[in-house]
N, CA, C and O atoms as a CHARMM CRD file, in Angstrom:
* protein
*
  360
    1    1 UNK  N      0.81900  -1.19400   0.00000 PROA 1      0.00000
    2    1 UNK  CA     0.00000   0.00000   0.00000 PROA 1      0.00000
    3    1 UNK  C      0.86300   1.25800   0.00000 PROA 1      0.00000
    4    1 UNK  O      0.50200   2.25800  -0.62000 PROA 1      0.00000
    5    2 UNK  N      2.00800   1.21400   0.69600 PROA 2      0.00000
    6    2 UNK  CA     2.87000   2.38900   0.74400 PROA 2      0.00000
    7    2 UNK  C      3.43300   2.74300  -0.62200 PROA 2      0.00000
    8    2 UNK  O      3.67400   3.91600  -0.90700 PROA 2      0.00000
    9    3 UNK  N      3.64300   1.74800  -1.46600 PROA 3      0.00000
   10    3 UNK  CA     4.20600   2.04400  -2.78200 PROA 3      0.00000
   11    3 UNK  C      3.21900   2.78400  -3.68400 PROA 3      0.00000
   12    3 UNK  O      3.63200   3.41100  -4.66000 PROA 3      0.00000
   13    4 UNK  N      1.96400   2.72300  -3.38400 PROA 4      0.00000
   14    4 UNK  CA     0.95000   3.41600  -4.17400 PROA 4      0.00000
   15    4 UNK  C      0.72700   4.83700  -3.66400 PROA 4      0.00000
   16    4 UNK  O      0.20400   5.67600  -4.39800 PROA 4      0.00000
   17    5 UNK  N      1.10600   5.11700  -2.44400 PROA 5      0.00000
   18    5 UNK  CA     0.86800   6.44000  -1.85400 PROA 5      0.00000
   19    5 UNK  C      1.49900   7.57100  -2.65300 PROA 5      0.00000
   20    5 UNK  O      0.95400   8.67500  -2.65000 PROA 5      0.00000
   21    6 UNK  N      2.58700   7.36200  -3.31900 PROA 6      0.00000
   22    6 UNK  CA     3.24400   8.39900  -4.10000 PROA 6      0.00000
   23    6 UNK  C      2.51800   8.66700  -5.42600 PROA 6      0.00000
   24    6 UNK  O      2.69100   9.72400  -6.03100 PROA 6      0.00000
   25    7 UNK  N      1.71400   7.70800  -5.86500 PROA 7      0.00000
   26    7 UNK  CA     1.05800   7.80700  -7.16300 PROA 7      0.00000
   27    7 UNK  C      0.02000   8.93100  -7.21500 PROA 7      0.00000
   28    7 UNK  O     -0.04800   9.65300  -8.20900 PROA 7      0.00000
   29    8 UNK  N     -0.77300   9.08800  -6.18200 PROA 8      0.00000
   30    8 UNK  CA    -1.82500  10.10400  -6.18200 PROA 8      0.00000
   31    8 UNK  C     -1.23600  11.51400  -6.30500 PROA 8      0.00000
   32    8 UNK  O     -1.69800  12.27500  -7.15500 PROA 8      0.00000
   33    9 UNK  N     -0.24700  11.89400  -5.50600 PROA 9      0.00000
   34    9 UNK  CA     0.32100  13.24600  -5.68000 PROA 9      0.00000
   35    9 UNK  C      0.99400  13.42500  -7.04600 PROA 9      0.00000
   36    9 UNK  O      0.94400  14.50900  -7.62700 PROA 9      0.00000
   37   10 UNK  N      1.61400  12.37400  -7.54800 PROA 10     0.00000
   38   10 UNK  CA     2.27700  12.47400  -8.85400 PROA 10     0.00000
   39   10 UNK  C      1.25600  12.71800  -9.96300 PROA 10     0.00000
   40   10 UNK  O      1.47400  13.56600 -10.82800 PROA 10     0.00000
   41   11 UNK  N      0.17000  12.00100  -9.94300 PROA 11     0.00000
   42   11 UNK  CA    -0.88000  12.17600 -10.95400 PROA 11     0.00000
   43   11 UNK  C     -1.49700  13.57100 -10.82800 PROA 11     0.00000
   44   11 UNK  O     -1.73900  14.24100 -11.83200 PROA 11     0.00000
   45   12 UNK  N     -1.74400  13.99400  -9.61300 PROA 12     0.00000
   46   12 UNK  CA    -2.33100  15.31700  -9.38800 PROA 12     0.00000
   47   12 UNK  C     -1.40100  16.42500  -9.89000 PROA 12     0.00000
   48   12 UNK  O     -1.86700  17.43400 -10.41800 PROA 12     0.00000
   49   13 UNK  N     -0.09900  16.24100  -9.72700 PROA 13     0.00000
   50   13 UNK  CA     0.86500  17.24400 -10.17400 PROA 13     0.00000
   51   13 UNK  C      0.96000  17.30000 -11.69200 PROA 13     0.00000
   52   13 UNK  O      1.22400  18.36700 -12.24600 PROA 13     0.00000
   53   14 UNK  N      0.75500  16.19000 -12.37200 PROA 14     0.00000
   54   14 UNK  CA     0.89100  16.13900 -13.82700 PROA 14     0.00000
   55   14 UNK  C     -0.39000  16.48700 -14.57900 PROA 14     0.00000
   56   14 UNK  O     -0.33500  16.76400 -15.77700 PROA 14     0.00000
   57   15 UNK  N     -1.52400  16.48100 -13.91800 PROA 15     0.00000
   58   15 UNK  CA    -2.79900  16.74200 -14.58500 PROA 15     0.00000
   59   15 UNK  C     -2.85400  18.08500 -15.30600 PROA 15     0.00000
   60   15 UNK  O     -3.35800  18.13000 -16.42800 PROA 15     0.00000
   61   16 UNK  N     -2.36600  19.18200 -14.72800 PROA 16     0.00000
   62   16 UNK  CA    -2.43300  20.46000 -15.45600 PROA 16     0.00000
   63   16 UNK  C     -1.70300  20.42400 -16.79500 PROA 16     0.00000
   64   16 UNK  O     -2.10400  21.11200 -17.73400 PROA 16     0.00000
   65   17 UNK  N     -0.63200  19.63000 -16.89500 PROA 17     0.00000
   66   17 UNK  CA     0.10400  19.54000 -18.15100 PROA 17     0.00000
   67   17 UNK  C     -0.74200  18.87600 -19.22600 PROA 17     0.00000
   68   17 UNK  O     -0.67700  19.27700 -20.38800 PROA 17     0.00000
   69   18 UNK  N     -1.52000  17.88900 -18.87500 PROA 18     0.00000
   70   18 UNK  CA    -2.41100  17.22700 -19.82100 PROA 18     0.00000
   71   18 UNK  C     -3.50000  18.15400 -20.30600 PROA 18     0.00000
   72   18 UNK  O     -3.83000  18.16100 -21.49200 PROA 18     0.00000
   73   19 UNK  N     -4.05600  18.92900 -19.41000 PROA 19     0.00000
   74   19 UNK  CA    -5.10200  19.88900 -19.77400 PROA 19     0.00000
   75   19 UNK  C     -4.52000  20.96300 -20.67900 PROA 19     0.00000
   76   19 UNK  O     -5.16100  21.36800 -21.64900 PROA 19     0.00000
   77   20 UNK  N     -3.31700  21.42700 -20.37500 PROA 20     0.00000
   78   20 UNK  CA    -2.66800  22.44800 -21.19000 PROA 20     0.00000
   79   20 UNK  C     -2.41000  21.92900 -22.59900 PROA 20     0.00000
   80   20 UNK  O     -2.61100  22.65800 -23.57100 PROA 20     0.00000
   81   21 UNK  N     -1.97200  20.69200 -22.72200 PROA 21     0.00000
   82   21 UNK  CA    -1.71300  20.10400 -24.03400 PROA 21     0.00000
   83   21 UNK  C     -3.00400  19.97900 -24.83200 PROA 21     0.00000
   84   21 UNK  O     -3.01700  20.21100 -26.04100 PROA 21     0.00000
   85   22 UNK  N     -4.08300  19.61300 -24.16000 PROA 22     0.00000
   86   22 UNK  CA    -5.36700  19.48700 -24.85200 PROA 22     0.00000
   87   22 UNK  C     -5.84000  20.84100 -25.37000 PROA 22     0.00000
   88   22 UNK  O     -6.34400  20.93900 -26.48800 PROA 22     0.00000
   89   23 UNK  N     -5.67800  21.87500 -24.56500 PROA 23     0.00000
   90   23 UNK  CA    -6.06900  23.21900 -24.98000 PROA 23     0.00000
   91   23 UNK  C     -5.21700  23.67100 -26.14600 PROA 23     0.00000
   92   23 UNK  O     -5.73300  24.23400 -27.11100 PROA 23     0.00000
   93   24 UNK  N     -3.92700  23.43400 -26.06800 PROA 24     0.00000
   94   24 UNK  CA    -3.01400  23.80700 -27.13400 PROA 24     0.00000
   95   24 UNK  C     -3.37100  23.08200 -28.43400 PROA 24     0.00000
   96   24 UNK  O     -3.39200  23.69900 -29.49900 PROA 24     0.00000
   97   25 UNK  N     -3.65100  21.78500 -28.35500 PROA 25     0.00000
   98   25 UNK  CA    -4.03900  21.01100 -29.53200 PROA 25     0.00000
   99   25 UNK  C     -5.35900  21.51900 -30.10700 PROA 25     0.00000
  100   25 UNK  O     -5.51600  21.59700 -31.32600 PROA 25     0.00000
  101   26 UNK  N     -6.29600  21.86200 -29.24700 PROA 26     0.00000
  102   26 UNK  CA    -7.58100  22.37200 -29.72000 PROA 26     0.00000
  103   26 UNK  C     -7.39400  23.70500 -30.44400 PROA 26     0.00000
  104   26 UNK  O     -8.00600  23.93700 -31.48600 PROA 26     0.00000
  105   27 UNK  N     -6.55700  24.57200 -29.89900 PROA 27     0.00000
  106   27 UNK  CA    -6.29100  25.86000 -30.54600 PROA 27     0.00000
  107   27 UNK  C     -5.58900  25.66700 -31.88900 PROA 27     0.00000
  108   27 UNK  O     -5.91600  26.33700 -32.86800 PROA 27     0.00000
  109   28 UNK  N     -4.63100  24.75600 -31.92900 PROA 28     0.00000
  110   28 UNK  CA    -3.90400  24.47500 -33.16700 PROA 28     0.00000
  111   28 UNK  C     -4.84500  23.87700 -34.21200 PROA 28     0.00000
  112   28 UNK  O     -4.79400  24.24800 -35.38500 PROA 28     0.00000
  113   29 UNK  N     -5.68900  22.96300 -33.78900 PROA 29     0.00000
  114   29 UNK  CA    -6.65500  22.33700 -34.68900 PROA 29     0.00000
  115   29 UNK  C     -7.59600  23.40200 -35.26200 PROA 29     0.00000
  116   29 UNK  O     -7.92800  23.36600 -36.44700 PROA 29     0.00000
  117   30 UNK  N     -8.01800  24.33300 -34.43300 PROA 30     0.00000
  118   30 UNK  CA    -8.89200  25.42300 -34.87400 PROA 30     0.00000
  119   30 UNK  C     -8.17200  26.29500 -35.89800 PROA 30     0.00000
  120   30 UNK  O     -8.76200  26.69500 -36.90200 PROA 30     0.00000
  121   31 UNK  N     -6.89300  26.59000 -35.64400 PROA 31     0.00000
  122   31 UNK  CA    -6.11800  27.41700 -36.57700 PROA 31     0.00000
  123   31 UNK  C     -5.92600  26.69200 -37.91300 PROA 31     0.00000
  124   31 UNK  O     -6.01100  27.31300 -38.97200 PROA 31     0.00000
  125   32 UNK  N     -5.67100  25.39600 -37.86600 PROA 32     0.00000
  126   32 UNK  CA    -5.55700  24.61100 -39.09900 PROA 32     0.00000
  127   32 UNK  C     -6.86900  24.62800 -39.87100 PROA 32     0.00000
  128   32 UNK  O     -6.87900  24.78700 -41.09100 PROA 32     0.00000
  129   33 UNK  N     -7.96700  24.46600 -39.15600 PROA 33     0.00000
  130   33 UNK  CA    -9.29100  24.46700 -39.79200 PROA 33     0.00000
  131   33 UNK  C     -9.55200  25.79600 -40.48500 PROA 33     0.00000
  132   33 UNK  O    -10.07300  25.82900 -41.60000 PROA 33     0.00000
  133   34 UNK  N     -9.19100  26.88800 -39.82700 PROA 34     0.00000
  134   34 UNK  CA    -9.40800  28.21300 -40.41200 PROA 34     0.00000
  135   34 UNK  C     -8.58500  28.40400 -41.67500 PROA 34     0.00000
  136   34 UNK  O     -9.07000  28.95900 -42.66100 PROA 34     0.00000
  137   35 UNK  N     -7.33500  27.94200 -41.64500 PROA 35     0.00000
  138   35 UNK  CA    -6.50000  28.05000 -42.84400 PROA 35     0.00000
  139   35 UNK  C     -7.04000  27.17000 -43.96200 PROA 35     0.00000
  140   35 UNK  O     -7.05700  27.57900 -45.12300 PROA 35     0.00000
  141   36 UNK  N     -7.47600  25.97600 -43.62200 PROA 36     0.00000
  142   36 UNK  CA    -8.04200  25.07200 -44.62600 PROA 36     0.00000
  143   36 UNK  C     -9.25300  25.71300 -45.28600 PROA 36     0.00000
  144   36 UNK  O     -9.38200  25.70600 -46.51100 PROA 36     0.00000
  145   37 UNK  N    -10.13300  26.26300 -44.47000 PROA 37     0.00000
  146   37 UNK  CA   -11.33000  26.89700 -45.00900 PROA 37     0.00000
  147   37 UNK  C    -10.98300  28.13300 -45.84300 PROA 37     0.00000
  148   37 UNK  O    -11.63300  28.40200 -46.85300 PROA 37     0.00000
  149   38 UNK  N     -9.97200  28.87600 -45.42900 PROA 38     0.00000
  150   38 UNK  CA    -9.60400  30.09100 -46.14300 PROA 38     0.00000
  151   38 UNK  C     -8.90500  29.80300 -47.46800 PROA 38     0.00000
  152   38 UNK  O     -9.19700  30.44900 -48.47400 PROA 38     0.00000
  153   39 UNK  N     -7.99900  28.85400 -47.47700 PROA 39     0.00000
  154   39 UNK  CA    -7.15500  28.65200 -48.64700 PROA 39     0.00000
  155   39 UNK  C     -7.52400  27.45400 -49.50900 PROA 39     0.00000
  156   39 UNK  O     -7.15300  27.40700 -50.68200 PROA 39     0.00000
  157   40 UNK  N     -8.23500  26.49800 -48.96500 PROA 40     0.00000
  158   40 UNK  CA    -8.56000  25.31300 -49.75300 PROA 40     0.00000
  159   40 UNK  C    -10.03000  25.27800 -50.11800 PROA 40     0.00000
  160   40 UNK  O    -10.37100  25.08500 -51.28500 PROA 40     0.00000
  161   41 UNK  N    -10.89800  25.46100 -49.15100 PROA 41     0.00000
  162   41 UNK  CA   -12.31900  25.44700 -49.48900 PROA 41     0.00000
  163   41 UNK  C    -12.84900  26.85100 -49.75000 PROA 41     0.00000
  164   41 UNK  O    -14.01100  27.01300 -50.12300 PROA 41     0.00000
  165   42 UNK  N    -12.00900  27.87100 -49.55700 PROA 42     0.00000
  166   42 UNK  CA   -12.30000  29.26800 -49.90000 PROA 42     0.00000
  167   42 UNK  C    -13.57900  29.82000 -49.29700 PROA 42     0.00000
  168   42 UNK  O    -14.27200  30.61100 -49.93800 PROA 42     0.00000
  169   43 UNK  N    -13.90000  29.42400 -48.09600 PROA 43     0.00000
  170   43 UNK  CA   -15.12900  29.89200 -47.46600 PROA 43     0.00000
  171   43 UNK  C    -14.99700  31.28300 -46.86700 PROA 43     0.00000
  172   43 UNK  O    -15.99700  31.99000 -46.74400 PROA 43     0.00000
  173   44 UNK  N    -13.78400  31.69600 -46.48800 PROA 44     0.00000
  174   44 UNK  CA   -13.66200  32.94900 -45.75100 PROA 44     0.00000
  175   44 UNK  C    -12.87600  34.02500 -46.48300 PROA 44     0.00000
  176   44 UNK  O    -12.65000  35.09200 -45.91200 PROA 44     0.00000
  177   45 UNK  N    -12.45800  33.80100 -47.69200 PROA 45     0.00000
  178   45 UNK  CA   -11.62800  34.78400 -48.38800 PROA 45     0.00000
  179   45 UNK  C    -12.42800  35.68600 -49.31700 PROA 45     0.00000
  180   45 UNK  O    -11.83800  36.45200 -50.07900 PROA 45     0.00000
  181   46 UNK  N    -13.76000  35.61500 -49.27400 PROA 46     0.00000
  182   46 UNK  CA   -14.56700  36.48100 -50.10200 PROA 46     0.00000
  183   46 UNK  C    -14.67800  36.00200 -51.54300 PROA 46     0.00000
  184   46 UNK  O    -15.21300  36.70800 -52.39800 PROA 46     0.00000
  185   47 UNK  N    -14.18100  34.82400 -51.80400 PROA 47     0.00000
  186   47 UNK  CA   -14.28400  34.26000 -53.14800 PROA 47     0.00000
  187   47 UNK  C    -15.45000  33.30000 -53.19300 PROA 47     0.00000
  188   47 UNK  O    -16.07000  32.99300 -52.17500 PROA 47     0.00000
  189   48 UNK  N    -15.73500  32.83500 -54.39200 PROA 48     0.00000
  190   48 UNK  CA   -16.76600  31.81800 -54.52200 PROA 48     0.00000
  191   48 UNK  C    -16.30300  30.58900 -53.76200 PROA 48     0.00000
  192   48 UNK  O    -15.17300  30.14100 -53.95600 PROA 48     0.00000
  193   49 UNK  N    -17.13200  30.04100 -52.91600 PROA 49     0.00000
  194   49 UNK  CA   -16.70000  28.87500 -52.15000 PROA 49     0.00000
  195   49 UNK  C    -16.23100  27.75200 -53.05900 PROA 49     0.00000
  196   49 UNK  O    -16.91200  27.34800 -54.00200 PROA 49     0.00000
  197   50 UNK  N    -15.05000  27.26900 -52.73800 PROA 50     0.00000
  198   50 UNK  CA   -14.49400  26.14100 -53.46900 PROA 50     0.00000
  199   50 UNK  C    -14.96800  24.86300 -52.82600 PROA 50     0.00000
  200   50 UNK  O    -15.81100  24.86100 -51.92900 PROA 50     0.00000
  201   51 UNK  N    -14.42100  23.81200 -53.29500 PROA 51     0.00000
  202   51 UNK  CA   -14.82700  22.53600 -52.73700 PROA 51     0.00000
  203   51 UNK  C    -13.61900  21.87800 -52.10800 PROA 51     0.00000
  204   51 UNK  O    -12.67400  21.51100 -52.80600 PROA 51     0.00000
  205   52 UNK  N    -13.64200  21.72700 -50.81100 PROA 52     0.00000
  206   52 UNK  CA   -12.59400  21.00300 -50.12200 PROA 52     0.00000
  207   52 UNK  C    -12.82200  19.51600 -50.33100 PROA 52     0.00000
  208   52 UNK  O    -13.74200  19.11000 -51.04000 PROA 52     0.00000
  209   53 UNK  N    -12.00100  18.73600 -49.72700 PROA 53     0.00000
  210   53 UNK  CA   -12.15800  17.29500 -49.84000 PROA 53     0.00000
  211   53 UNK  C    -13.01000  16.77200 -48.70500 PROA 53     0.00000
  212   53 UNK  O    -13.16600  17.42700 -47.67500 PROA 53     0.00000
  213   54 UNK  N    -13.55400  15.59600 -48.90200 PROA 54     0.00000
  214   54 UNK  CA   -14.37400  14.98000 -47.85600 PROA 54     0.00000
  215   54 UNK  C    -13.53700  14.74600 -46.61000 PROA 54     0.00000
  216   54 UNK  O    -13.98700  15.03100 -45.50100 PROA 54     0.00000
  217   55 UNK  N    -12.31500  14.22800 -46.77900 PROA 55     0.00000
  218   55 UNK  CA   -11.49800  13.96300 -45.59000 PROA 55     0.00000
  219   55 UNK  C    -11.08200  15.25400 -44.89200 PROA 55     0.00000
  220   55 UNK  O    -10.89100  15.25500 -43.67600 PROA 55     0.00000
  221   56 UNK  N    -10.93700  16.34500 -45.62800 PROA 56     0.00000
  222   56 UNK  CA   -10.65600  17.63500 -44.99900 PROA 56     0.00000
  223   56 UNK  C    -11.84000  18.10900 -44.17500 PROA 56     0.00000
  224   56 UNK  O    -11.67400  18.61900 -43.06700 PROA 56     0.00000
  225   57 UNK  N    -13.03000  17.93900 -44.72100 PROA 57     0.00000
  226   57 UNK  CA   -14.24500  18.32400 -43.98000 PROA 57     0.00000
  227   57 UNK  C    -14.43900  17.45800 -42.74600 PROA 57     0.00000
  228   57 UNK  O    -14.85200  17.95000 -41.69600 PROA 57     0.00000
  229   58 UNK  N    -14.14500  16.18100 -42.86900 PROA 58     0.00000
  230   58 UNK  CA   -14.24800  15.27500 -41.72200 PROA 58     0.00000
  231   58 UNK  C    -13.23000  15.67700 -40.65500 PROA 58     0.00000
  232   58 UNK  O    -13.53400  15.65700 -39.46200 PROA 58     0.00000
  233   59 UNK  N    -12.02200  16.04200 -41.08800 PROA 59     0.00000
  234   59 UNK  CA   -10.98300  16.45700 -40.13200 PROA 59     0.00000
  235   59 UNK  C    -11.41100  17.70600 -39.36700 PROA 59     0.00000
  236   59 UNK  O    -11.16100  17.81500 -38.16700 PROA 59     0.00000
  237   60 UNK  N    -12.05100  18.64100 -40.05200 PROA 60     0.00000
  238   60 UNK  CA   -12.55100  19.84700 -39.37300 PROA 60     0.00000
  239   60 UNK  C    -13.60400  19.46400 -38.33900 PROA 60     0.00000
  240   60 UNK  O    -13.60200  19.98200 -37.22300 PROA 60     0.00000
  241   61 UNK  N    -14.48700  18.56900 -38.70700 PROA 61     0.00000
  242   61 UNK  CA   -15.51200  18.11300 -37.75200 PROA 61     0.00000
  243   61 UNK  C    -14.87300  17.37700 -36.57700 PROA 61     0.00000
  244   61 UNK  O    -15.34200  17.49200 -35.44500 PROA 61     0.00000
  245   62 UNK  N    -13.81100  16.62400 -36.83900 PROA 62     0.00000
  246   62 UNK  CA   -13.09200  15.94900 -35.75300 PROA 62     0.00000
  247   62 UNK  C    -12.52400  16.98600 -34.78200 PROA 62     0.00000
  248   62 UNK  O    -12.60400  16.81300 -33.56600 PROA 62     0.00000
  249   63 UNK  N    -11.95700  18.05400 -35.31900 PROA 63     0.00000
  250   63 UNK  CA   -11.42100  19.12100 -34.46600 PROA 63     0.00000
  251   63 UNK  C    -12.51700  19.73800 -33.61900 PROA 63     0.00000
  252   63 UNK  O    -12.33600  19.95700 -32.42100 PROA 63     0.00000
  253   64 UNK  N    -13.65900  20.01800 -34.24100 PROA 64     0.00000
  254   64 UNK  CA   -14.77600  20.62000 -33.50700 PROA 64     0.00000
  255   64 UNK  C    -15.28000  19.70000 -32.40200 PROA 64     0.00000
  256   64 UNK  O    -15.74000  20.16500 -31.36000 PROA 64     0.00000
  257   65 UNK  N    -15.19000  18.39100 -32.63600 PROA 65     0.00000
  258   65 UNK  CA   -15.66600  17.41100 -31.65300 PROA 65     0.00000
  259   65 UNK  C    -14.62600  17.13000 -30.57200 PROA 65     0.00000
  260   65 UNK  O    -14.89600  16.38800 -29.62800 PROA 65     0.00000
  261   66 UNK  N    -13.43800  17.72000 -30.71000 PROA 66     0.00000
  262   66 UNK  CA   -12.39700  17.50800 -29.70300 PROA 66     0.00000
  263   66 UNK  C    -11.45800  16.36300 -30.00600 PROA 66     0.00000
  264   66 UNK  O    -10.58000  16.06200 -29.19800 PROA 66     0.00000
  265   67 UNK  N    -11.61700  15.71400 -31.14800 PROA 67     0.00000
  266   67 UNK  CA   -10.73600  14.60700 -31.52400 PROA 67     0.00000
  267   67 UNK  C     -9.58100  15.16100 -32.35600 PROA 67     0.00000
  268   67 UNK  O     -9.47500  14.89900 -33.55400 PROA 67     0.00000
  269   68 UNK  N     -8.72000  15.93100 -31.69400 PROA 68     0.00000
  270   68 UNK  CA    -7.63300  16.60300 -32.38700 PROA 68     0.00000
  271   68 UNK  C     -6.60600  15.62900 -32.94700 PROA 68     0.00000
  272   68 UNK  O     -5.96700  15.92100 -33.95900 PROA 68     0.00000
  273   69 UNK  N     -6.43800  14.48300 -32.30700 PROA 69     0.00000
  274   69 UNK  CA    -5.46400  13.49400 -32.79000 PROA 69     0.00000
  275   69 UNK  C     -5.82600  12.99500 -34.18300 PROA 69     0.00000
  276   69 UNK  O     -4.94000  12.62300 -34.95200 PROA 69     0.00000
  277   70 UNK  N     -7.10300  12.98200 -34.51800 PROA 70     0.00000
  278   70 UNK  CA    -7.53100  12.55100 -35.84700 PROA 70     0.00000
  279   70 UNK  C     -7.54300  13.71900 -36.82700 PROA 70     0.00000
  280   70 UNK  O     -7.23400  13.53300 -38.00400 PROA 70     0.00000
  281   71 UNK  N     -7.89000  14.90100 -36.37200 PROA 71     0.00000
  282   71 UNK  CA    -8.03500  16.04200 -37.26600 PROA 71     0.00000
  283   71 UNK  C     -6.73500  16.70600 -37.66500 PROA 71     0.00000
  284   71 UNK  O     -6.56600  17.08000 -38.82500 PROA 71     0.00000
  285   72 UNK  N     -5.81600  16.85900 -36.73400 PROA 72     0.00000
  286   72 UNK  CA    -4.58000  17.60400 -36.98100 PROA 72     0.00000
  287   72 UNK  C     -3.75200  17.02600 -38.13400 PROA 72     0.00000
  288   72 UNK  O     -3.39900  17.77700 -39.04300 PROA 72     0.00000
  289   73 UNK  N     -3.42700  15.72800 -38.14000 PROA 73     0.00000
  290   73 UNK  CA    -2.55900  15.23400 -39.22200 PROA 73     0.00000
  291   73 UNK  C     -3.17000  15.39000 -40.61700 PROA 73     0.00000
  292   73 UNK  O     -2.45900  15.67000 -41.58200 PROA 73     0.00000
  293   74 UNK  N     -4.46100  15.21100 -40.71700 PROA 74     0.00000
  294   74 UNK  CA    -5.12600  15.33400 -42.02500 PROA 74     0.00000
  295   74 UNK  C     -5.06500  16.78300 -42.50500 PROA 74     0.00000
  296   74 UNK  O     -4.71600  17.04100 -43.65700 PROA 74     0.00000
  297   75 UNK  N     -5.39800  17.71700 -41.63600 PROA 75     0.00000
  298   75 UNK  CA    -5.38600  19.12500 -42.03000 PROA 75     0.00000
  299   75 UNK  C     -3.96800  19.60200 -42.33100 PROA 75     0.00000
  300   75 UNK  O     -3.76200  20.36700 -43.27300 PROA 75     0.00000
  301   76 UNK  N     -2.98700  19.15800 -41.54000 PROA 76     0.00000
  302   76 UNK  CA    -1.60100  19.52500 -41.83200 PROA 76     0.00000
  303   76 UNK  C     -1.20100  19.05500 -43.22500 PROA 76     0.00000
  304   76 UNK  O     -0.59500  19.80700 -43.98800 PROA 76     0.00000
  305   77 UNK  N     -1.53700  17.82200 -43.55500 PROA 77     0.00000
  306   77 UNK  CA    -1.16200  17.27400 -44.86300 PROA 77     0.00000
  307   77 UNK  C     -1.87300  18.00600 -45.99700 PROA 77     0.00000
  308   77 UNK  O     -1.26100  18.29800 -47.02400 PROA 77     0.00000
  309   78 UNK  N     -3.15100  18.30200 -45.82000 PROA 78     0.00000
  310   78 UNK  CA    -3.91200  19.02500 -46.85100 PROA 78     0.00000
  311   78 UNK  C     -3.29400  20.40400 -47.09800 PROA 78     0.00000
  312   78 UNK  O     -3.16600  20.82900 -48.24600 PROA 78     0.00000
  313   79 UNK  N     -2.91500  21.09900 -46.03400 PROA 79     0.00000
  314   79 UNK  CA    -2.30600  22.41400 -46.19000 PROA 79     0.00000
  315   79 UNK  C     -0.93000  22.31700 -46.82900 PROA 79     0.00000
  316   79 UNK  O     -0.58800  23.13100 -47.68700 PROA 79     0.00000
  317   80 UNK  N     -0.13300  21.32800 -46.42200 PROA 80     0.00000
  318   80 UNK  CA     1.18700  21.13300 -47.04500 PROA 80     0.00000
  319   80 UNK  C      1.03600  20.83900 -48.53500 PROA 80     0.00000
  320   80 UNK  O      1.75700  21.39700 -49.36200 PROA 80     0.00000
  321   81 UNK  N      0.09400  19.96000 -48.87100 PROA 81     0.00000
  322   81 UNK  CA    -0.13600  19.61200 -50.27800 PROA 81     0.00000
  323   81 UNK  C     -0.52100  20.83500 -51.10300 PROA 81     0.00000
  324   81 UNK  O     -0.17200  20.93100 -52.28000 PROA 81     0.00000
  325   82 UNK  N     -1.23400  21.76200 -50.48900 PROA 82     0.00000
  326   82 UNK  CA    -1.65600  22.99200 -51.16900 PROA 82     0.00000
  327   82 UNK  C     -0.58800  24.08500 -51.07600 PROA 82     0.00000
  328   82 UNK  O     -0.79800  25.20700 -51.53700 PROA 82     0.00000
  329   83 UNK  N      0.55000  23.75200 -50.48000 PROA 83     0.00000
  330   83 UNK  CA     1.66100  24.68900 -50.29200 PROA 83     0.00000
  331   83 UNK  C      1.25200  25.92500 -49.47300 PROA 83     0.00000
  332   83 UNK  O      1.63900  27.05500 -49.77000 PROA 83     0.00000
  333   84 UNK  N      0.46700  25.66200 -48.44800 PROA 84     0.00000
  334   84 UNK  CA     0.02600  26.71300 -47.51700 PROA 84     0.00000
  335   84 UNK  C      0.83300  26.53400 -46.23400 PROA 84     0.00000
  336   84 UNK  O      0.92300  25.42700 -45.70300 PROA 84     0.00000
  337   85 UNK  N      1.41600  27.61700 -45.74000 PROA 85     0.00000
  338   85 UNK  CA     2.19200  27.55500 -44.49900 PROA 85     0.00000
  339   85 UNK  C      1.29600  27.16300 -43.33900 PROA 85     0.00000
  340   85 UNK  O      0.17300  27.65400 -43.21600 PROA 85     0.00000
  341   86 UNK  N      1.79200  26.28200 -42.49300 PROA 86     0.00000
  342   86 UNK  CA     1.05400  25.86700 -41.31100 PROA 86     0.00000
  343   86 UNK  C      1.11200  26.97300 -40.26800 PROA 86     0.00000
  344   86 UNK  O      2.10900  27.69100 -40.18000 PROA 86     0.00000
  345   87 UNK  N      0.05700  27.11600 -39.47900 PROA 87     0.00000
  346   87 UNK  CA     0.09500  28.10500 -38.39800 PROA 87     0.00000
  347   87 UNK  C      1.07600  27.65500 -37.32700 PROA 87     0.00000
  348   87 UNK  O      1.37900  26.46600 -37.22800 PROA 87     0.00000
  349   88 UNK  N      1.57600  28.58600 -36.52500 PROA 88     0.00000
  350   88 UNK  CA     2.47500  28.18600 -35.44000 PROA 88     0.00000
  351   88 UNK  C      1.75900  27.29900 -34.43200 PROA 88     0.00000
  352   88 UNK  O      0.57800  27.48600 -34.14000 PROA 88     0.00000
  353   89 UNK  N      2.48900  26.34500 -33.91700 PROA 89     0.00000
  354   89 UNK  CA     1.90200  25.42900 -32.94200 PROA 89     0.00000
  355   89 UNK  C      2.42400  25.79100 -31.56900 PROA 89     0.00000
  356   89 UNK  O      3.63000  25.94400 -31.37400 PROA 89     0.00000
  357   90 UNK  N      1.52100  25.92700 -30.62400 PROA 90     0.00000
  358   90 UNK  CA     2.02400  26.14600 -29.28200 PROA 90     0.00000
  359   90 UNK  C      1.39400  27.26100 -28.62800 PROA 90     0.00000
  360   90 UNK  O      1.71900  27.56800 -27.48100 PROA 90     0.00000
């Protein structure tokens, strides 16, 4: 039982770092989504809306739902393929 006593304070001390990472990922995912919509699907640049890809749209929905691990890599790749600079992460 004594060997487990250190676990509770350790987990409690590390929890804020997990929350911070989740917030950071959510913000990054949102920034990727905005760039995708602006430069690939052309929804926010005042041009005629273009057509993004289905997987790009799904990735945006994943970001909105909080599943950043699924959304981020897809949006990063779509932006790289379109030669659009990625937003800063962090």
